[in-house]
Each structure stands twice: as structure tokens, then as C-alpha cells.
C-alpha atoms as one frame of an Amber mdcrd trajectory, in Angstrom:
protein
  81.800  98.673 117.210  83.306 100.416 114.208  86.026 102.974 114.634  83.872
 105.840 113.455  81.072 105.254 115.949  83.506 104.908 118.819  85.260 108.104
 117.805  81.989 110.003 117.768  81.394 109.069 121.392  84.826 110.303 122.405
  84.419 113.632 120.671  87.354 112.940 118.399  88.148 115.130 115.433  87.856
 112.126 113.164  84.708 113.410 111.398  86.486 116.662 110.656  89.016 114.836
 108.517  88.606 114.978 104.736  86.163 112.497 103.260  85.861 110.977  99.809
  83.944 113.045  97.305  80.985 111.668  95.331  82.226 109.549  92.446  81.724
 111.022  88.979  80.093 108.904  86.259  80.584 109.258  82.509  79.818 107.623
  79.170  82.665 105.862  77.394  81.525 107.504  74.145  81.961 111.004  75.569
  84.259 113.283  73.583  86.539 114.035  76.501  87.275 110.319  77.195  90.784
 109.257  76.148  90.884 105.668  77.441  88.501 103.091  78.907  89.754 100.431
  81.352  88.279  97.379  83.084  89.117  97.303  86.815  87.953  95.384  89.882
  87.520  98.413  92.166  86.398 101.577  90.417  86.924 103.851  93.429  90.452
 102.578  94.091  91.423 102.715  90.416  90.069 106.252  90.132  91.906 107.371
  93.279  95.260 105.944  92.186  94.903 107.370  88.663  94.057 110.844  89.975
  96.910 111.006  92.453 100.218 109.217  91.945 103.102 108.903  94.414 106.662
 109.961  93.747 108.588 106.658  93.989 111.860 108.489  94.747 110.694 110.836
  97.478 112.190 110.630 100.973 108.980 109.131 102.362 108.800 106.513  99.605
 112.374 105.505 100.413 111.329 105.064 104.063 108.569 102.723 102.832 111.192
 100.766 100.902 113.166 100.474 104.138 110.011  99.108 105.824 109.805  96.581
 103.003 113.473  95.639 103.407 113.211  95.091 107.170 110.189  92.854 106.586
 112.194  91.045 103.894 114.984  90.385 106.429 112.402  88.815 108.758 111.751
  86.188 106.079 115.428  85.400 105.526 115.775  83.121 108.572 113.294  80.615
 107.164 114.968  80.369 103.756 118.400  80.256 105.322 117.380  77.273 107.424
 116.071  75.257 104.486 119.188  75.665 102.361 121.517  75.425 105.367 120.200
  72.118 106.684 120.184  70.645 103.172 123.918  71.411 102.944 125.258  70.640
 106.418 123.368  67.341 106.403 126.029  65.945 104.045 129.039  67.539 105.803
 131.309  64.831 107.270 132.161  66.768 110.460 128.462  67.376 111.161 127.653
  63.708 110.599 130.626  62.655 112.732 129.505  64.961 115.562 125.868  63.903
 115.705 125.804  60.603 113.785 122.418  61.538 112.351 122.559  59.884 108.931
 121.619  61.683 105.713 118.115  60.190 105.646 116.007  58.230 108.110 114.169
  58.919 111.371 117.003  60.643 113.303 117.500  63.199 110.541 113.733  63.546
 110.362 113.619  64.505 114.067 116.455  67.034 113.740 114.856  68.636 110.698
 111.265  68.541 111.954 111.810  69.947 115.477 112.148  73.330 113.738 108.532
  72.976 112.627 107.481  71.893 116.133 108.768  75.269 117.323 106.701  76.730
 114.501 103.617  74.963 115.845 104.083  76.362 119.358 105.164  79.903 118.424
 101.941  81.093 116.752  99.963  80.774 119.982 101.898  83.711 121.416 102.636
  85.422 118.091  99.112  86.753 117.547  98.658  88.263 121.038 102.172  89.790
 120.977 101.600  91.375 117.553  98.156  92.699 118.546  99.249  93.997 121.943
 102.659  95.516 121.171 102.174  96.340 117.495 103.544  94.825 114.314 107.006
  96.229 115.101 106.908  94.660 118.562 106.237  91.249 117.031 109.199  91.604
 114.678 111.452  92.617 117.581 110.499  89.653 119.790 110.753  87.116 116.950
 114.189  88.383 115.938 115.458  88.259 119.518 114.415  84.603 119.864 116.111
  83.694 116.575 119.369  85.317 117.720 119.238  83.260 120.926 118.432  80.112
 118.952 121.355  80.701 116.598 123.731  81.032 119.545 122.434  77.793 121.060
 122.656  75.732 117.883 126.023  77.075 116.680 127.625  76.181 120.010 126.047
  72.717 120.216 128.123  69.814 121.486 125.242  67.398 122.001 122.347  66.327
 119.856 119.856  67.540 122.493 121.339  71.056 122.467 121.224  71.085 118.667
 117.566  70.059 118.737 116.778  72.742 121.368 118.379  75.404 119.166 116.297
  74.329 116.189 113.147  74.511 118.308 113.972  78.105 119.280 114.621  79.025
 115.652 111.246  77.651 114.588 109.549  79.412 117.505 111.059  82.770 116.556
 110.288  82.378 112.867 106.629  81.679 113.739 106.377  85.084 115.431 108.020
  86.827 112.474 105.681  85.027 110.049 102.770  86.578 111.928 104.152  90.090
 112.464 106.183  90.956 109.352 103.632  90.228 106.572 100.917  91.969 108.618
 103.189  94.997 108.968 104.234  95.356 105.360 100.751  94.943 103.872  99.345
  97.496 106.319 101.958 100.185 105.624 101.996  99.710 101.834 100.089 102.147
  99.593  97.270 100.182  97.899  98.769 100.654  94.429 102.103  99.162  95.601
 100.657  96.560  97.969 101.182  93.529  95.750 104.843  94.116  94.956 105.866
  95.249  98.440 104.153  92.411 100.286 105.108  89.767  97.727 108.738  90.845
  98.044 108.597  89.906 101.740 108.477  86.195 100.968 111.435  86.488  98.591
 113.366  86.736 101.830 113.335  82.944 101.571 115.919  83.347  98.821 117.577
  86.193 100.702 118.373  83.459 103.189 118.710  80.359 101.024 121.195  81.789
  98.501 123.690  83.089 101.118 123.289  79.806 103.022 124.049  77.772  99.904
 127.040  79.985  99.109 128.388  79.971 102.675 128.118  76.197 103.002 129.738
  75.736  99.590 132.754  77.569 101.026 132.796  76.163 104.561 132.384  72.524
 103.498 136.132  72.584 102.709 137.048  73.457 106.318 138.495  70.417 108.043
 136.875  70.988 111.440 133.510  71.540 113.137 133.662  75.155 111.954 132.469
  73.804 108.608 128.947  73.599 110.066 129.194  75.917 113.096 129.970  79.057
 111.065 126.938  78.760 108.747 124.706  78.212 111.789 126.046  81.353 113.498
 125.495  83.494 110.379 121.775  82.660 110.540 121.373  85.411 113.171 122.804
  88.247 111.044 119.567  89.458 109.341 117.720  89.438 112.650 120.414  91.529
 114.340 119.683  94.198 111.713 115.932  93.906 112.355 116.448  94.163 116.113
 118.374  97.439 115.701 116.286  99.057 112.953 112.668  98.121 113.643 111.903
 100.838 116.208 113.014 103.533 113.742 110.193 102.542 111.354 106.633 103.944
 111.439 103.937 101.715 112.959 101.050 100.337 110.893  98.275 102.952 110.447
  95.605 100.261 110.709  97.022  99.096 114.053  97.203 102.710 115.231  93.568
 103.354 114.286  92.405 100.094 115.903  94.149 101.261 119.092  92.507 104.712
 119.034  95.603 106.597 117.925  93.663 108.376 115.196  95.853 111.415 114.632
  98.973 109.269 114.217  97.164 107.044 111.724  95.987 110.015 109.659  99.453
 111.585 109.765 100.915 108.333 108.432  98.429 108.151 105.545  98.930 111.768
 104.562 102.724 111.481 104.673 103.333 108.071 103.135 100.265 107.408 100.971
  99.425 110.967  99.991 102.810 112.590  99.475 102.121 114.935 102.390  98.611
 115.847 101.172  95.721 114.870 103.522  93.334 115.527 100.612  95.086 113.049
  98.299  92.404 110.825  96.649  93.977 107.611  97.983  94.129 109.055 101.519
  90.463 110.085 101.343  89.421 106.630 100.160  91.520 104.782 102.731  90.388
 106.990 105.613  86.746 106.465 104.757  87.210 102.692 104.504  89.250 102.588
 107.718  86.483 104.372 109.656  83.853 101.989 108.345  85.817  98.769 108.669
  88.212  98.897 111.647  86.806  98.164 115.102  88.338  99.581 118.276  86.804
  96.832 120.416  87.594  93.829 118.205  88.962  90.440 119.187  92.508  91.773
 118.738  92.084  93.471 122.150  91.484  90.077 123.807  94.500  87.783 123.600
  92.386  84.641 124.034  89.663  85.518 121.497  90.041  83.859 118.085  86.317
  84.019 117.291  86.696  86.569 114.482  88.330  83.847 112.414  85.210  81.652
 112.418  82.078  83.325 113.805  80.575  84.520 110.495  80.369  83.153 106.970
  82.589  86.026 105.862  85.219  85.079 108.463  85.055  81.381 107.574  85.632
  82.132 103.882  88.630  84.267 104.772  90.030  81.569 107.041  89.509  78.956
 104.333  91.745  80.944 101.976  94.412  81.182 104.683  94.289  77.441 105.404
  94.400  76.503 101.714  97.494  78.625 101.158  99.058  77.218 104.301  98.536
  73.626 103.145  99.192  74.010  99.425 102.109  76.382  99.925 103.920  73.693
 101.913 102.671  70.461 100.405 102.959  70.892  96.641 106.318  69.126  96.361
 108.428  72.025  97.577 109.190  70.099 100.764 111.475  67.960  98.606 113.801
  70.971  98.537 115.090  70.052 101.998 116.577  66.960 100.380 117.854  68.415
  97.101 121.283  66.935  97.622 119.901  63.424  98.069 117.860  63.855  94.875
 120.936  65.028  92.963 122.969  62.167  94.408 120.310  59.665  93.365 120.793
  60.586  89.696 124.568  60.433  89.739 126.044  63.772  90.904 129.002  63.702
  93.329 129.199  65.552  96.645 130.727  68.787  95.314 128.240  69.024  92.431
 125.417  68.545  94.914 126.531  71.742  96.680 126.845  73.574  93.352 123.402
  72.456  92.176 121.903  73.434  95.533 123.255  76.971  95.067 122.228  77.129
  91.408 118.697  75.994  92.247 118.340  78.775  94.817 119.533  81.433  92.344
 117.259  80.278  89.513 114.265  79.996  91.851 114.948  83.474  93.222 114.883
  84.944  89.705 111.510  83.286  89.096 110.125  84.571  92.398 111.261  88.132
  91.636 109.490  87.910  88.274 106.332  86.969  90.167 106.852  89.908  92.532
 107.239  92.323  89.615 103.818  91.244  88.308 102.095  91.005  91.696 100.055
  94.213  91.311  98.776  93.151  87.892  98.677  89.355  87.788  95.395  87.738
  88.951  95.974  85.583  92.031  93.534  82.875  90.914  95.163  82.284  87.549
  98.657  82.145  89.045  97.590  79.552  91.617  95.519  77.370  89.291  97.956
  77.165  86.385 101.082  77.338  88.527 100.011  74.318  90.589  99.085  72.357
  87.480 102.489  73.170  85.977 104.147  71.856  89.151 102.326  68.540  88.696
 103.546  68.209  85.112 107.246  68.797  85.772 107.235  66.660  88.924 105.745
  63.870  86.826 108.614  64.230  84.361 111.132  64.202  87.211 109.585  61.072
  88.702 109.489  59.263  85.375 113.131  59.999  84.573 114.193  59.070  88.124
 112.379  55.744  87.711 114.257  55.130  84.467 117.576  56.001  86.155 116.870
  53.497  88.934 116.641  50.684  86.360 120.222  51.135  85.176 122.946  48.854
  86.462 125.969  50.565  88.080 128.306  51.879  85.378 125.672  51.655  82.628
 123.695  54.819  83.436 122.649  57.240  80.716 123.779  60.597  82.146 121.230
  62.451  79.984 118.420  60.750  81.886 119.897  61.960  85.192 120.385  65.448
  83.825 116.801  65.458  82.573 115.542  64.526  86.044 117.530  67.374  87.613
 116.338  69.809  84.930 112.723  68.847  85.598 113.212  69.484  89.322 114.794
  72.853  88.492 111.711  73.723  86.403 109.483  72.684  89.290 111.324  75.139
  91.543 110.987  77.865  88.902 107.229  77.378  88.489 106.589  77.058  92.208
 108.701  80.124  92.988 106.933  82.221  90.345 103.408  81.220  91.349 103.622
  80.571  95.078 106.561  82.403  96.638 105.103  85.923  96.147 101.629  84.789
  97.233 102.515  82.715 100.296 102.769  85.913 102.337 100.622  88.236 100.217
  97.447  86.186  99.789  96.771  85.271 103.440  97.283  88.808 104.773  95.109
  90.210 101.977  92.295  87.824 102.853  92.306  88.638 106.581  90.610  91.728
 108.033  92.617  94.113 110.213  91.412  93.046 113.658  91.863  89.347 112.808
  95.062  89.667 110.783  97.647  88.871 113.472  95.742  85.892 114.864  94.865
  84.760 111.353  98.534  84.783 110.421  99.235  82.871 113.630  96.735  80.262
 112.435  98.510  80.287 109.082 101.777  79.669 110.908 100.309  76.629 112.662
  99.124  75.147 109.348 102.465  75.875 107.662 104.412  74.304 110.513 102.128
  71.269 110.676 102.642  70.449 107.007 106.266  71.492 107.238 106.614  68.894
 109.996 105.123  66.256 107.704 107.574  67.271 104.974 110.664  67.291 107.147
 109.877  64.232 109.270 108.214  62.002 106.672 110.479  63.183 103.828 113.707
  61.444 104.892 111.824  58.287 105.856 109.940  58.207 102.548 113.096  58.852
 100.522 114.806  56.017 102.365 111.937  53.563 101.874 110.256  54.391  98.531
 112.936  56.631  96.973 111.839  58.423  93.765 108.260  57.129  94.095 107.753
  59.769  96.790 107.588  62.355  94.003 104.487  60.759  92.488 102.472  61.464
  95.659 102.858  65.175  94.945 102.014  64.786  91.260  98.525  63.546  92.106
  98.069  65.958  94.981  99.006  68.982  92.858  96.255  68.093  90.392  93.774
  68.039  93.280  95.102  71.405  94.469  94.571  72.969  91.030  90.937  71.876
  91.047  90.376  73.250  94.550  91.940  76.609  93.661  89.618  76.798  90.626
  86.541  76.113  92.749  87.387  78.091  95.880  90.024  80.806  95.326  88.766
  84.380  95.829  90.457  87.004  93.636  91.978  89.784  95.763  94.034  91.650
  93.173  92.929  95.198  92.360  90.849  95.707  95.498  91.503  97.572  98.731
  91.841  95.469 101.876  88.680  96.973 103.353  86.640  96.425 100.164  87.278
  92.691 100.479  84.873  92.743 103.447  82.030  93.196 100.942  83.418  90.540
  98.591  83.704  87.868 101.286  80.172  88.720 102.517  78.586  87.844  99.173
  76.683  84.541  98.758  79.371  83.436  96.275  82.640  85.249  97.069  84.473
  83.547  94.175  81.994  84.876  91.609  81.825  88.306  93.251  85.611  88.614
  93.250  85.791  88.148  89.481  83.365  90.983  88.684  84.820  94.095  87.062
  83.873  97.734  86.683  84.680 100.075  83.788  86.355 103.471  84.241  87.108
 106.244  81.771  90.360 108.213  81.753  89.545 111.709  80.486  91.818 113.786
  78.298  92.433 116.199  81.163  93.624 113.312  83.364  90.446 113.084  85.457
  88.785 109.703  86.057  85.095 108.767  85.953  83.149 105.529  86.358  81.460
 104.183  83.238  79.950 101.072  84.785  80.039  99.622  88.292  81.183  96.041
  88.860  78.871  93.407  87.322
């Protein structure tokens, strides 16, 4: 049942709200036409051209705060990756737990985080659907704070492992709730940048973690590793305090029959206070047609909307592909940066420095990707970005193989530096192409009533392949050393081909319009079609040609 039909039965005022006017058509040769543009969604492009938002208004600043709180939700994951890379080579940590830098024990300690991530999504979707996107962020942050307290106070290996399980469990809930929240509150013309910025929280965590551990590694006590573990809770304390001061998602409000609140949100935050703003009219019309009030999101056990139709299966395929490729393109090697740097001749201190430098450089690349997220085609970024990852990983593997042939004392330091540089370039390419899209692409592909559970499914896939990375990684590095890199070289080439064949372009379209795209016989072909619009000299917008 769509929202509009349900509202009619209840006698709601929903049909009295403003509706989108008939779209004007024009010839591109007309005298009053100043500019002609190719776009993917003529109605959305026309609406955003007709009515812009003031980026410095009070309400826009509140949206930026929404974006920042979502960003903080992503920090815990990035913090953990950089943190565990660093404390794994701290002598007091190793003395306390006798884990070894590589091997099966380290694999268990690292990978139990992803086991928590495999369990968490099964409650993440129902929590986020039942209590709202803000409720999901609150619960996930609370669990992470508890997990940080457990792990920072650990005196036994079992307690340490339990703390890491809780951290992974909490992050799984945040991974479901926070991206769903930010994409649903973002104005369509800012959606790409605001949602892509969420996943840059990885660096919002990894860079402070690398810097903190660089400083604490000089402490001659267990505080060298306990302090960094305790600081992991700081971003989530902020989320816990601030999240209830933020507005709730208008799509969640509408799906839960809180129509007036949803319309008030759109008018205030997407229309600059004007309920007749072109973007508000377009969104309201699409919301009424596309959001069900009796969908599977009202039944905690019902995951059928992820698979029951061809449309749903295509959407879920995109989510699964990003979940697999976003974790298994060679980026899992980042957990063991220090071992890679050590293998090509860098001492302990330089390993810490390079770990920090890698995080900073990768962050810059990810922010560049975020800046282009509303303009850059998703398909092209994924296809060429993945192929670029294969190339530089191949260079890294080849130079590492050459380094391994040298006898002790006879190494050519330029070969080692070249291997490190190639791995740096891999991180740059991956961060530019994947980091913005790892959160953005899945939530774009999922429809509103399946978004929370779809992101929970995404969390399961991410954690499953994260488990393979973190458990198999130390064992593989111990047994086959640099040859482990070559597995990802071949796999990245396969990924590029699959993105070319299967990736659906979502850029430039409203979330609700994607329902039509995914319902086409060939969603990939349909997603690449473009329309033509004319910008008139008086600033008005008309359609020249619909998408073909």
C-alpha cells in the first residue's frame, strides 16, 4: 500500500499539500534559451535549477550538523583499523597478551571484531526501523562506549576479545543507521557530497588513532595501548549526547504516518522554508507514490523486500557487490601496514610514521572523491578505480618480490621505497574511488522501506569479508608473505569487469526515481540514459528531450 492511498483512507490533509506542476517543454533552438544541458533526471535537474538553497542559512547549518554526527558514527571503524595496526607492534601489548605480530592468535584478536559485525546487523535493521534512524545511532554508540570500557581495562586475552566483539557489534548498528539517516535528510542536490562524507569518518578515526599511538608508543607501561583504546569512545559520546537534538528522517516519518512532520521537514530544510519550493514539490510527489506505510519495515522479521521482485534483487545485488568489493580489493592489507613496511626495510618508529602518513594521504584522496560525488558518475569511478588498484598492487608485489631476493645488508633501498610508494598509491586510488561510495552507493540503491534491513545485509557482507581479511591476512602474510598481494591483483581485474557489466548508475537521480530504473528489463542500460534540458535567459528551466 502506497502512502498516498493509505492517507486517503484516513482523511489526511496529504492531498491538500502542494503538488508538482506540469513540466514545460521547449526547443533548444528557441531564442530565449541560454544554455542546454544533458542530465539523467529532467524533473530533478529542473527543480534544483529553479530553486536553490542558501548554503549558509541556519537550517543548512543544522543539516551540516546532521552530516557531522553521521560522520562521527563512522569514526569508530576507522579508528579501530589504524589502532590495531599500531598497538599490534607495541612491546607492552605483546608482553601482556603474547599474541605475536602475525599468525593465528593475532588473526583471532583482529577478526573477532568482524564476528561482532556479523551478529550486530540482525538487530540493527529492526532497531533502526522501529525507533528511527536516530534511535539506531544512539544504541550503536552506547554499545561502542561499553565495548571501549571493556577493552581498555582488559587484563586477560578473553576480556580483550569480548571488548572487540562489542565494538564490532556496535559499529554494525551504526553502519545500518547512520548512512540511512544522512541520505534521507540530505537535499537531493547535496546528497552525494553529504552521504559520501559519512564514510570519510574512517579517516576521522584512523588519523587520530595513528597520531595517538605514535605518541603513546613511547610510554613505558600498559598505558601505551590502554589510552588509545579508551579514546575510541570519544566520538560516540558526542553522538550519544547530540543525536536527539537532530531532526528525524522525513522518509521515516512519512513511512510511519507522521505526514505533517515530514512535510514540515521538507519545507524547512529542502525548501528554505517554502512549501512550494520546486524540490519540495517534486520530493513530496515522489514520496507519496513510493513510500509504503505497511511495508516490511513494520515487521522486524520480514526481509522479503530485499529479494521478492526483480527490482529488489537488482538493488540487493548492488549492495552485495559493494559489500564484497569494498572490503576485498586489497584494502584489507591496511590492517598490516606496519608488517608490510617492515618487510621492505623500515624500522619500528618509521612504521608508525608511515602508518600516519598513509592515513593522511588517503584522507585527502577520499575528500577529493567526496567533493566530486554529486558530479562524478558512480560507474566510471568504480570501474577505473578498481582497475587502477590492480595496477599499483601489481607494482607493489613485483618490487616486494625483488626485495625478498636480496641478501641481508645488500638491499637496494630504492626498491623498498618503490614498494611502499606503490602501496601508498593503492590507498590513494582506493580512497578516491571507494571510500565515498562505500556508504553512498548502497543506501542510494535501496528503497526507503528496505533501506535499514538492506544496510544490515550490507553489514553482514562487509563483516564476513572483513573477517576473511583480518583472520586470513596474518596467516597468509606469515606463510606466503608478499605473494598475498598478487591474489588481490587478479581479483581486482575481475571486479572491474563485473562493475562494467552490472553497475547501475545512480548519480543525478532522486532516490524514488531509481524505483523505475531498477524495474527496467536492463537497469544498467536504463541508468545510463540522459535527458536534455534548456536553461532560459530568465532563469526558468524547460525539458528539450526526455531520457533516451
